[in-house]
Backbone of each chain as nested JSON, in Angstrom:
{
  "chains": [
    {"id": "A", "residues": [
      {"number": 1, "name": "UNK", "atoms": {"N": [2.129, 3.017, -12.938], "CA": [2.643, 1.725, -13.404], "C": [1.575, 1.028, -14.235]}},
      {"number": 2, "name": "UNK", "atoms": {"N": [1.951, 0.484, -15.347], "CA": [1.003, -0.189, -16.228], "C": [0.335, -1.346, -15.481]}},
      {"number": 3, "name": "UNK", "atoms": {"N": [-0.976, -1.416, -15.566], "CA": [-1.685, -2.548, -14.982], "C": [-2.073, -2.359, -13.53]}},
      {"number": 4, "name": "UNK", "atoms": {"N": [-1.65, -1.254, -12.906], "CA": [-2.011, -1.069, -11.506], "C": [-3.433, -0.537, -11.396]}},
      {"number": 5, "name": "UNK", "atoms": {"N": [-4.234, -1.183, -10.586], "CA": [-5.605, -0.742, -10.349], "C": [-5.564, 0.604, -9.621]}},
      {"number": 6, "name": "UNK", "atoms": {"N": [-6.217, 1.647, -10.179], "CA": [-6.182, 2.98, -9.545], "C": [-6.695, 2.952, -8.106]}},
      {"number": 7, "name": "UNK", "atoms": {"N": [-7.497, 1.946, -7.795], "CA": [-8.029, 1.799, -6.446], "C": [-6.915, 1.697, -5.41]}},
      {"number": 8, "name": "UNK", "atoms": {"N": [-5.743, 1.242, -5.837], "CA": [-4.64, 1.03, -4.898], "C": [-3.655, 2.191, -4.843]}},
      {"number": 9, "name": "UNK", "atoms": {"N": [-3.956, 3.262, -5.574], "CA": [-3.082, 4.433, -5.47], "C": [-3.102, 4.948, -4.032]}},
      {"number": 10, "name": "UNK", "atoms": {"N": [-1.919, 5.363, -3.56], "CA": [-1.796, 5.811, -2.18], "C": [-2.768, 6.946, -1.861]}},
      {"number": 11, "name": "UNK", "atoms": {"N": [-2.928, 7.876, -2.811], "CA": [-3.766, 9.042, -2.508], "C": [-5.261, 8.734, -2.574]}},
      {"number": 12, "name": "UNK", "atoms": {"N": [-5.633, 7.508, -2.829], "CA": [-7.043, 7.123, -2.738], "C": [-7.314, 6.289, -1.486]}},
      {"number": 13, "name": "UNK", "atoms": {"N": [-6.284, 6.045, -0.677], "CA": [-6.433, 5.197, 0.512], "C": [-6.882, 6.024, 1.708]}},
      {"number": 14, "name": "UNK", "atoms": {"N": [-8.11, 5.774, 2.159], "CA": [-8.603, 6.484, 3.342], "C": [-7.705, 6.229, 4.551]}},
      {"number": 15, "name": "UNK", "atoms": {"N": [-7.252, 4.981, 4.686], "CA": [-6.411, 4.627, 5.842], "C": [-5.155, 5.498, 5.884]}},
      {"number": 16, "name": "UNK", "atoms": {"N": [-4.569, 5.772, 4.707], "CA": [-3.34, 6.563, 4.661], "C": [-3.618, 8.031, 4.983]}},
      {"number": 17, "name": "UNK", "atoms": {"N": [-4.748, 8.548, 4.482], "CA": [-5.117, 9.935, 4.788], "C": [-5.281, 10.116, 6.303]}},
      {"number": 18, "name": "UNK", "atoms": {"N": [-5.96, 9.169, 6.929], "CA": [-6.159, 9.232, 8.376], "C": [-4.839, 9.095, 9.131]}},
      {"number": 19, "name": "UNK", "atoms": {"N": [-4.042, 8.133, 8.695], "CA": [-2.749, 7.838, 9.327], "C": [-1.848, 9.077, 9.292]}},
      {"number": 20, "name": "UNK", "atoms": {"N": [-1.783, 9.726, 8.14], "CA": [-0.923, 10.901, 7.971], "C": [-1.463, 12.095, 8.753]}},
      {"number": 21, "name": "UNK", "atoms": {"N": [-2.776, 12.303, 8.668], "CA": [-3.376, 13.433, 9.383], "C": [-3.138, 13.282, 10.891]}},
      {"number": 22, "name": "UNK", "atoms": {"N": [-3.356, 12.078, 11.395], "CA": [-3.177, 11.839, 12.826], "C": [-1.719, 12.041, 13.243]}},
      {"number": 23, "name": "UNK", "atoms": {"N": [-0.792, 11.509, 12.438], "CA": [0.628, 11.66, 12.771], "C": [1.053, 13.118, 12.785]}},
      {"number": 24, "name": "UNK", "atoms": {"N": [0.543, 13.887, 11.807], "CA": [0.951, 15.293, 11.727], "C": [0.386, 16.098, 12.896]}},
      {"number": 25, "name": "UNK", "atoms": {"N": [-0.871, 15.821, 13.229], "CA": [-1.478, 16.551, 14.343], "C": [-0.797, 16.172, 15.659]}},
      {"number": 26, "name": "UNK", "atoms": {"N": [-0.584, 14.862, 15.853], "CA": [0.064, 14.414, 17.09], "C": [1.467, 14.998, 17.215]}},
      {"number": 27, "name": "UNK", "atoms": {"N": [2.175, 15.087, 16.081], "CA": [3.55, 15.588, 16.144], "C": [3.579, 17.07, 16.529]}},
      {"number": 28, "name": "UNK", "atoms": {"N": [2.486, 17.783, 16.24], "CA": [2.423, 19.189, 16.647], "C": [2.359, 19.324, 18.165]}},
      {"number": 29, "name": "UNK", "atoms": {"N": [1.89, 18.263, 18.835], "CA": [1.814, 18.276, 20.29], "C": [3.14, 17.887, 20.94]}},
      {"number": 30, "name": "UNK", "atoms": {"N": [4.049, 17.298, 20.167], "CA": [5.239, 16.676, 20.772], "C": [6.074, 17.674, 21.572]}},
      {"number": 31, "name": "UNK", "atoms": {"N": [6.455, 18.775, 20.939], "CA": [7.347, 19.732, 21.612], "C": [6.705, 20.395, 22.826]}},
      {"number": 32, "name": "UNK", "atoms": {"N": [5.474, 20.931, 22.681], "CA": [4.834, 21.533, 23.863], "C": [4.691, 20.539, 25.018]}},
      {"number": 33, "name": "UNK", "atoms": {"N": [4.353, 19.282, 24.698], "CA": [4.19, 18.276, 25.759], "C": [5.53, 17.886, 26.361]}},
      {"number": 34, "name": "UNK", "atoms": {"N": [6.555, 17.838, 25.512], "CA": [7.895, 17.496, 26.0], "C": [8.33, 18.493, 27.072]}},
      {"number": 35, "name": "UNK", "atoms": {"N": [7.922, 19.741, 26.886], "CA": [8.292, 20.79, 27.835], "C": [7.723, 20.519, 29.224]}},
      {"number": 36, "name": "UNK", "atoms": {"N": [6.596, 19.777, 29.284], "CA": [6.039, 19.441, 30.6], "C": [6.206, 17.949, 30.896]}},
      {"number": 37, "name": "UNK", "atoms": {"N": [7.035, 17.267, 30.108], "CA": [7.42, 15.892, 30.428], "C": [6.375, 14.841, 30.128]}},
      {"number": 38, "name": "UNK", "atoms": {"N": [5.498, 15.111, 29.163], "CA": [4.465, 14.138, 28.816], "C": [4.598, 13.675, 27.364]}},
      {"number": 39, "name": "UNK", "atoms": {"N": [4.295, 12.391, 27.138], "CA": [4.107, 11.921, 25.77], "C": [2.651, 12.195, 25.38]}},
      {"number": 40, "name": "UNK", "atoms": {"N": [2.333, 11.964, 24.112], "CA": [0.95, 12.224, 23.696], "C": [-0.06, 11.302, 24.399]}},
      {"number": 41, "name": "UNK", "atoms": {"N": [0.192, 9.974, 24.456], "CA": [-0.763, 9.134, 25.203], "C": [-0.88, 9.522, 26.679]}},
      {"number": 42, "name": "UNK", "atoms": {"N": [0.222, 9.957, 27.284], "CA": [0.158, 10.414, 28.687], "C": [-0.713, 11.663, 28.81]}},
      {"number": 43, "name": "UNK", "atoms": {"N": [-0.633, 12.529, 27.821], "CA": [-1.469, 13.735, 27.79], "C": [-2.947, 13.349, 27.737]}},
      {"number": 44, "name": "UNK", "atoms": {"N": [-3.271, 12.344, 26.907], "CA": [-4.668, 11.889, 26.828], "C": [-5.144, 11.363, 28.178]}},
      {"number": 45, "name": "UNK", "atoms": {"N": [-4.291, 10.612, 28.854], "CA": [-4.653, 10.088, 30.177], "C": [-4.919, 11.25, 31.146]}},
      {"number": 46, "name": "UNK", "atoms": {"N": [-4.081, 12.275, 31.078], "CA": [-4.286, 13.447, 31.953], "C": [-5.64, 14.093, 31.678]}},
      {"number": 47, "name": "UNK", "atoms": {"N": [-6.014, 14.204, 30.398], "CA": [-7.31, 14.802, 30.056], "C": [-8.461, 13.974, 30.638]}},
      {"number": 48, "name": "UNK", "atoms": {"N": [-8.348, 12.654, 30.514], "CA": [-9.405, 11.78, 31.018], "C": [-9.525, 11.91, 32.54]}},
      {"number": 49, "name": "UNK", "atoms": {"N": [-8.38, 11.902, 33.229], "CA": [-8.406, 11.977, 34.699], "C": [-8.854, 13.352, 35.181]}},
      {"number": 50, "name": "UNK", "atoms": {"N": [-8.611, 14.341, 34.356], "CA": [-9.065, 15.702, 34.691], "C": [-10.589, 15.74, 34.678]}},
      {"number": 51, "name": "UNK", "atoms": {"N": [-11.167, 15.049, 33.681], "CA": [-12.625, 14.995, 33.579], "C": [-13.233, 14.206, 34.723]}},
      {"number": 52, "name": "UNK", "atoms": {"N": [-12.628, 13.052, 34.994], "CA": [-13.166, 12.188, 36.055], "C": [-12.014, 11.394, 36.667]}},
      {"number": 53, "name": "UNK", "atoms": {"N": [-11.751, 11.687, 37.903], "CA": [-10.589, 11.094, 38.578], "C": [-10.901, 9.658, 39.032]}},
      {"number": 54, "name": "UNK", "atoms": {"N": [-9.928, 8.976, 39.576], "CA": [-10.072, 7.651, 40.176], "C": [-10.595, 6.605, 39.199]}},
      {"number": 55, "name": "UNK", "atoms": {"N": [-10.012, 6.552, 38.02], "CA": [-10.389, 5.494, 37.086], "C": [-9.305, 4.424, 37.072]}},
      {"number": 56, "name": "UNK", "atoms": {"N": [-9.736, 3.203, 36.852], "CA": [-8.764, 2.112, 36.778], "C": [-8.039, 2.144, 35.429]}},
      {"number": 57, "name": "UNK", "atoms": {"N": [-6.91, 1.428, 35.371], "CA": [-6.17, 1.348, 34.116], "C": [-7.063, 0.752, 33.015]}},
      {"number": 58, "name": "UNK", "atoms": {"N": [-7.877, -0.239, 33.407], "CA": [-8.78, -0.858, 32.422], "C": [-9.777, 0.169, 31.874]}},
      {"number": 59, "name": "UNK", "atoms": {"N": [-10.352, 0.982, 32.774], "CA": [-11.305, 2.009, 32.342], "C": [-10.623, 3.042, 31.449]}},
      {"number": 60, "name": "UNK", "atoms": {"N": [-9.402, 3.416, 31.821], "CA": [-8.656, 4.368, 30.995], "C": [-8.451, 3.789, 29.594]}},
      {"number": 61, "name": "UNK", "atoms": {"N": [-8.084, 2.516, 29.555], "CA": [-7.86, 1.862, 28.267], "C": [-9.105, 1.864, 27.405]}},
      {"number": 62, "name": "UNK", "atoms": {"N": [-10.247, 1.606, 28.042], "CA": [-11.502, 1.595, 27.289], "C": [-11.834, 2.983, 26.764]}},
      {"number": 63, "name": "UNK", "atoms": {"N": [-11.691, 3.979, 27.615], "CA": [-12.014, 5.348, 27.204], "C": [-11.124, 5.807, 26.057]}},
      {"number": 64, "name": "UNK", "atoms": {"N": [-9.848, 5.442, 26.147], "CA": [-8.88, 5.936, 25.159], "C": [-8.652, 4.953, 24.02]}},
      {"number": 65, "name": "UNK", "atoms": {"N": [-9.29, 3.792, 24.085], "CA": [-9.068, 2.753, 23.066], "C": [-7.584, 2.434, 22.938]}},
      {"number": 66, "name": "UNK", "atoms": {"N": [-6.908, 2.396, 24.082], "CA": [-5.488, 2.031, 24.102], "C": [-5.359, 0.653, 24.726]}},
      {"number": 67, "name": "UNK", "atoms": {"N": [-4.378, -0.111, 24.303], "CA": [-4.186, -1.423, 24.914], "C": [-3.352, -1.287, 26.189]}},
      {"number": 68, "name": "UNK", "atoms": {"N": [-3.339, -2.37, 26.967], "CA": [-2.693, -2.298, 28.276], "C": [-1.183, -2.091, 28.144]}},
      {"number": 69, "name": "UNK", "atoms": {"N": [-0.604, -2.518, 27.035], "CA": [0.825, -2.293, 26.822], "C": [1.162, -0.81, 26.764]}},
      {"number": 70, "name": "UNK", "atoms": {"N": [0.319, -0.053, 26.077], "CA": [0.525, 1.394, 25.984], "C": [0.314, 2.047, 27.337]}},
      {"number": 71, "name": "UNK", "atoms": {"N": [-0.546, 1.443, 28.151], "CA": [-0.968, 2.082, 29.388], "C": [-0.265, 1.573, 30.634]}},
      {"number": 72, "name": "UNK", "atoms": {"N": [0.603, 0.586, 30.515], "CA": [1.226, 0.035, 31.716], "C": [1.947, 1.153, 32.479]}},
      {"number": 73, "name": "UNK", "atoms": {"N": [1.786, 1.184, 33.799], "CA": [2.27, 2.313, 34.606], "C": [3.809, 2.434, 34.593]}}
    ]},
    {"id": "B", "residues": [
      {"number": 1, "name": "UNK", "atoms": {"N": [-15.849, 17.562, 36.184], "CA": [-15.118, 18.136, 37.332], "C": [-15.366, 19.624, 37.396]}},
      {"number": 2, "name": "UNK", "atoms": {"N": [-15.643, 20.094, 38.575], "CA": [-15.932, 21.511, 38.744], "C": [-14.723, 22.341, 38.305]}},
      {"number": 3, "name": "UNK", "atoms": {"N": [-14.992, 23.368, 37.526], "CA": [-13.914, 24.265, 37.128], "C": [-13.165, 23.861, 35.879]}},
      {"number": 4, "name": "UNK", "atoms": {"N": [-13.472, 22.692, 35.318], "CA": [-12.765, 22.282, 34.113], "C": [-13.363, 22.981, 32.896]}},
      {"number": 5, "name": "UNK", "atoms": {"N": [-12.523, 23.6, 32.123], "CA": [-12.965, 24.258, 30.901], "C": [-13.469, 23.193, 29.921]}},
      {"number": 6, "name": "UNK", "atoms": {"N": [-14.722, 23.323, 29.431], "CA": [-15.272, 22.309, 28.513], "C": [-14.404, 22.115, 27.259]}},
      {"number": 7, "name": "UNK", "atoms": {"N": [-13.615, 23.134, 26.95], "CA": [-12.716, 23.063, 25.798], "C": [-11.755, 21.878, 25.91]}},
      {"number": 8, "name": "UNK", "atoms": {"N": [-11.484, 21.454, 27.143], "CA": [-10.509, 20.386, 27.342], "C": [-11.133, 19.001, 27.478]}},
      {"number": 9, "name": "UNK", "atoms": {"N": [-12.464, 18.928, 27.332], "CA": [-13.086, 17.599, 27.359], "C": [-12.521, 16.748, 26.225]}},
      {"number": 10, "name": "UNK", "atoms": {"N": [-12.276, 15.467, 26.515], "CA": [-11.667, 14.576, 25.533], "C": [-12.467, 14.537, 24.232]}},
      {"number": 11, "name": "UNK", "atoms": {"N": [-13.807, 14.52, 24.365], "CA": [-14.606, 14.359, 23.155], "C": [-14.72, 15.635, 22.326]}},
      {"number": 12, "name": "UNK", "atoms": {"N": [-14.074, 16.695, 22.756], "CA": [-14.01, 17.893, 21.915], "C": [-12.627, 18.051, 21.282]}},
      {"number": 13, "name": "UNK", "atoms": {"N": [-11.717, 17.113, 21.534], "CA": [-10.337, 17.21, 21.031], "C": [-10.244, 16.597, 19.634]}},
      {"number": 14, "name": "UNK", "atoms": {"N": [-10.009, 17.447, 18.638], "CA": [-9.845, 16.946, 17.274], "C": [-8.692, 15.947, 17.196]}},
      {"number": 15, "name": "UNK", "atoms": {"N": [-7.602, 16.252, 17.902], "CA": [-6.435, 15.368, 17.852], "C": [-6.797, 13.96, 18.318]}},
      {"number": 16, "name": "UNK", "atoms": {"N": [-7.661, 13.85, 19.335], "CA": [-8.032, 12.539, 19.859], "C": [-8.95, 11.8, 18.88]}},
      {"number": 17, "name": "UNK", "atoms": {"N": [-9.876, 12.539, 18.25], "CA": [-10.755, 11.91, 17.253], "C": [-9.921, 11.327, 16.115]}},
      {"number": 18, "name": "UNK", "atoms": {"N": [-8.952, 12.087, 15.639], "CA": [-8.08, 11.61, 14.553], "C": [-7.246, 10.422, 15.003]}},
      {"number": 19, "name": "UNK", "atoms": {"N": [-6.672, 10.546, 16.198], "CA": [-5.801, 9.513, 16.747], "C": [-6.559, 8.193, 16.862]}},
      {"number": 20, "name": "UNK", "atoms": {"N": [-7.781, 8.263, 17.395], "CA": [-8.581, 7.054, 17.584], "C": [-9.038, 6.471, 16.253]}},
      {"number": 21, "name": "UNK", "atoms": {"N": [-9.511, 7.337, 15.356], "CA": [-9.971, 6.861, 14.046], "C": [-8.835, 6.171, 13.306]}},
      {"number": 22, "name": "UNK", "atoms": {"N": [-7.672, 6.785, 13.333], "CA": [-6.523, 6.213, 12.621], "C": [-6.119, 4.874, 13.237]}},
      {"number": 23, "name": "UNK", "atoms": {"N": [-6.078, 4.811, 14.569], "CA": [-5.699, 3.56, 15.234], "C": [-6.684, 2.443, 14.912]}},
      {"number": 24, "name": "UNK", "atoms": {"N": [-7.971, 2.776, 14.898], "CA": [-8.972, 1.738, 14.65], "C": [-8.894, 1.24, 13.201]}},
      {"number": 25, "name": "UNK", "atoms": {"N": [-8.727, 2.161, 12.272], "CA": [-8.644, 1.758, 10.865], "C": [-7.367, 0.946, 10.626]}},
      {"number": 26, "name": "UNK", "atoms": {"N": [-6.253, 1.433, 11.164], "CA": [-4.992, 0.714, 10.979], "C": [-5.068, -0.682, 11.598]}},
      {"number": 27, "name": "UNK", "atoms": {"N": [-5.75, -0.79, 12.745], "CA": [-5.809, -2.094, 13.406], "C": [-6.629, -3.09, 12.578]}},
      {"number": 28, "name": "UNK", "atoms": {"N": [-7.549, -2.575, 11.76], "CA": [-8.323, -3.472, 10.888], "C": [-7.433, -4.11, 9.821]}},
      {"number": 29, "name": "UNK", "atoms": {"N": [-6.303, -3.466, 9.52], "CA": [-5.366, -4.001, 8.529], "C": [-4.403, -5.019, 9.145]}},
      {"number": 30, "name": "UNK", "atoms": {"N": [-4.325, -5.056, 10.462], "CA": [-3.262, -5.819, 11.12], "C": [-3.288, -7.297, 10.759]}},
      {"number": 31, "name": "UNK", "atoms": {"N": [-4.449, -7.924, 10.946], "CA": [-4.521, -9.373, 10.724], "C": [-4.324, -9.747, 9.249]}},
      {"number": 32, "name": "UNK", "atoms": {"N": [-5.052, -9.092, 8.324], "CA": [-4.832, -9.426, 6.905], "C": [-3.375, -9.23, 6.476]}},
      {"number": 33, "name": "UNK", "atoms": {"N": [-2.734, -8.17, 6.979], "CA": [-1.337, -7.924, 6.591], "C": [-0.399, -8.926, 7.25]}},
      {"number": 34, "name": "UNK", "atoms": {"N": [-0.715, -9.311, 8.474], "CA": [0.104, -10.288, 9.181], "C": [0.169, -11.593, 8.37]}},
      {"number": 35, "name": "UNK", "atoms": {"N": [-0.95, -11.91, 7.721], "CA": [-1.015, -13.146, 6.933], "C": [-0.012, -13.129, 5.78]}},
      {"number": 36, "name": "UNK", "atoms": {"N": [0.353, -11.932, 5.319], "CA": [1.357, -11.85, 4.245], "C": [2.667, -11.271, 4.766]}},
      {"number": 37, "name": "UNK", "atoms": {"N": [2.804, -11.195, 6.086], "CA": [4.095, -10.845, 6.677], "C": [4.465, -9.373, 6.601]}},
      {"number": 38, "name": "UNK", "atoms": {"N": [3.462, -8.494, 6.551], "CA": [3.754, -7.055, 6.481], "C": [3.169, -6.314, 7.683]}},
      {"number": 39, "name": "UNK", "atoms": {"N": [3.901, -5.303, 8.145], "CA": [3.318, -4.349, 9.087], "C": [2.597, -3.275, 8.263]}},
      {"number": 40, "name": "UNK", "atoms": {"N": [1.847, -2.421, 8.956], "CA": [1.126, -1.387, 8.208], "C": [2.071, -0.425, 7.484]}},
      {"number": 41, "name": "UNK", "atoms": {"N": [3.121, 0.092, 8.133], "CA": [4.043, 0.966, 7.377], "C": [4.707, 0.246, 6.198]}},
      {"number": 42, "name": "UNK", "atoms": {"N": [4.994, -1.047, 6.36], "CA": [5.569, -1.804, 5.235], "C": [4.57, -1.899, 4.086]}},
      {"number": 43, "name": "UNK", "atoms": {"N": [3.305, -2.048, 4.423], "CA": [2.253, -2.084, 3.403], "C": [2.215, -0.763, 2.627]}},
      {"number": 44, "name": "UNK", "atoms": {"N": [2.332, 0.357, 3.351], "CA": [2.35, 1.655, 2.675], "C": [3.526, 1.751, 1.705]}},
      {"number": 45, "name": "UNK", "atoms": {"N": [4.686, 1.271, 2.142], "CA": [5.861, 1.295, 1.269], "C": [5.601, 0.461, 0.01]}},
      {"number": 46, "name": "UNK", "atoms": {"N": [4.968, -0.686, 0.184], "CA": [4.645, -1.529, -0.979], "C": [3.739, -0.784, -1.956]}},
      {"number": 47, "name": "UNK", "atoms": {"N": [2.747, -0.075, -1.431], "CA": [1.839, 0.678, -2.295], "C": [2.596, 1.748, -3.095]}},
      {"number": 48, "name": "UNK", "atoms": {"N": [3.514, 2.428, -2.401], "CA": [4.283, 3.481, -3.072], "C": [5.159, 2.887, -4.175]}},
      {"number": 49, "name": "UNK", "atoms": {"N": [5.833, 1.792, -3.857], "CA": [6.733, 1.18, -4.841], "C": [5.951, 0.55, -5.995]}},
      {"number": 50, "name": "UNK", "atoms": {"N": [4.733, 0.163, -5.719], "CA": [3.881, -0.398, -6.768], "C": [3.535, 0.703, -7.784]}},
      {"number": 51, "name": "UNK", "atoms": {"N": [3.277, 1.892, -7.23], "CA": [2.971, 3.032, -8.106], "C": [4.187, 3.438, -8.924]}},
      {"number": 52, "name": "UNK", "atoms": {"N": [5.333, 3.534, -8.227], "CA": [6.562, 3.969, -8.909], "C": [7.755, 3.326, -8.229]}},
      {"number": 53, "name": "UNK", "atoms": {"N": [8.409, 2.481, -8.961], "CA": [9.516, 1.694, -8.407], "C": [10.795, 2.536, -8.32]}},
      {"number": 54, "name": "UNK", "atoms": {"N": [11.83, 1.972, -7.763], "CA": [13.168, 2.575, -7.725], "C": [13.173, 3.931, -7.03]}},
      {"number": 55, "name": "UNK", "atoms": {"N": [12.575, 3.988, -5.859], "CA": [12.655, 5.229, -5.083], "C": [13.638, 5.03, -3.938]}},
      {"number": 56, "name": "UNK", "atoms": {"N": [14.295, 6.112, -3.564], "CA": [15.233, 6.038, -2.441], "C": [14.464, 6.035, -1.125]}},
      {"number": 57, "name": "UNK", "atoms": {"N": [15.156, 5.639, -0.058], "CA": [14.533, 5.645, 1.267], "C": [14.087, 7.068, 1.623]}},
      {"number": 58, "name": "UNK", "atoms": {"N": [14.91, 8.058, 1.226], "CA": [14.554, 9.446, 1.52], "C": [13.251, 9.826, 0.807]}},
      {"number": 59, "name": "UNK", "atoms": {"N": [13.148, 9.438, -0.478], "CA": [11.927, 9.739, -1.234], "C": [10.713, 9.03, -0.642]}},
      {"number": 60, "name": "UNK", "atoms": {"N": [10.914, 7.782, -0.227], "CA": [9.82, 7.047, 0.418], "C": [9.359, 7.781, 1.679]}},
      {"number": 61, "name": "UNK", "atoms": {"N": [10.339, 8.218, 2.459], "CA": [10.024, 8.935, 3.692], "C": [9.225, 10.192, 3.426]}},
      {"number": 62, "name": "UNK", "atoms": {"N": [9.607, 10.92, 2.372], "CA": [8.88, 12.144, 2.032], "C": [7.453, 11.83, 1.608]}},
      {"number": 63, "name": "UNK", "atoms": {"N": [7.306, 10.828, 0.742], "CA": [5.977, 10.481, 0.241], "C": [5.057, 10.046, 1.375]}},
      {"number": 64, "name": "UNK", "atoms": {"N": [5.611, 9.273, 2.301], "CA": [4.791, 8.689, 3.362], "C": [4.802, 9.52, 4.64]}},
      {"number": 65, "name": "UNK", "atoms": {"N": [5.576, 10.602, 4.656], "CA": [5.709, 11.421, 5.861], "C": [6.15, 10.575, 7.049]}},
      {"number": 66, "name": "UNK", "atoms": {"N": [7.048, 9.617, 6.779], "CA": [7.599, 8.789, 7.853], "C": [9.04, 9.201, 8.089]}},
      {"number": 67, "name": "UNK", "atoms": {"N": [9.488, 9.072, 9.325], "CA": [10.881, 9.411, 9.584], "C": [11.788, 8.222, 9.259]}},
      {"number": 68, "name": "UNK", "atoms": {"N": [13.09, 8.489, 9.21], "CA": [14.026, 7.465, 8.76], "C": [14.087, 6.292, 9.749]}},
      {"number": 69, "name": "UNK", "atoms": {"N": [13.762, 6.551, 11.023], "CA": [13.738, 5.475, 12.001], "C": [12.695, 4.417, 11.644]}},
      {"number": 70, "name": "UNK", "atoms": {"N": [11.524, 4.891, 11.236], "CA": [10.454, 3.974, 10.849], "C": [10.816, 3.217, 9.577]}},
      {"number": 71, "name": "UNK", "atoms": {"N": [11.626, 3.859, 8.732], "CA": [11.894, 3.313, 7.399], "C": [13.211, 2.571, 7.285]}},
      {"number": 72, "name": "UNK", "atoms": {"N": [14.033, 2.549, 8.33], "CA": [15.339, 1.901, 8.186], "C": [15.145, 0.453, 7.72]}},
      {"number": 73, "name": "UNK", "atoms": {"N": [15.974, 0.02, 6.756], "CA": [15.751, -1.279, 6.107], "C": [15.93, -2.458, 7.085]}}
    ]}
  ]
}
């Protein structure tokens, strides 16, 4: 488009590259996890508890950088 | 934890590194975008339409790798 700063092209946006890469990788986990009844964030919680059990929801949130809404039991 | 394969440690999971990086970067956009009334996916759509106007929802979805649920008007 005439006058558009190339800096704003979608393919130059780091945020979009990360967003797309993360979505594609996470989506590859969807079907295998569905088979064992887990969502992707639930899978992350399982990994954390496997490493070290008996963590509080707050500690889980800190480790996973998830907010309490995502983590509510 | 005794017996846990190091391969499954959270900090060796590429998917988790991507997931966290993407969430943190996207969250940095939240407040500035909120000030202009856009969510992050809406911002991406604006960038695409700025580059090339008059695209269908299907084309937008393909460009952004978003599903139609995320893009419904």
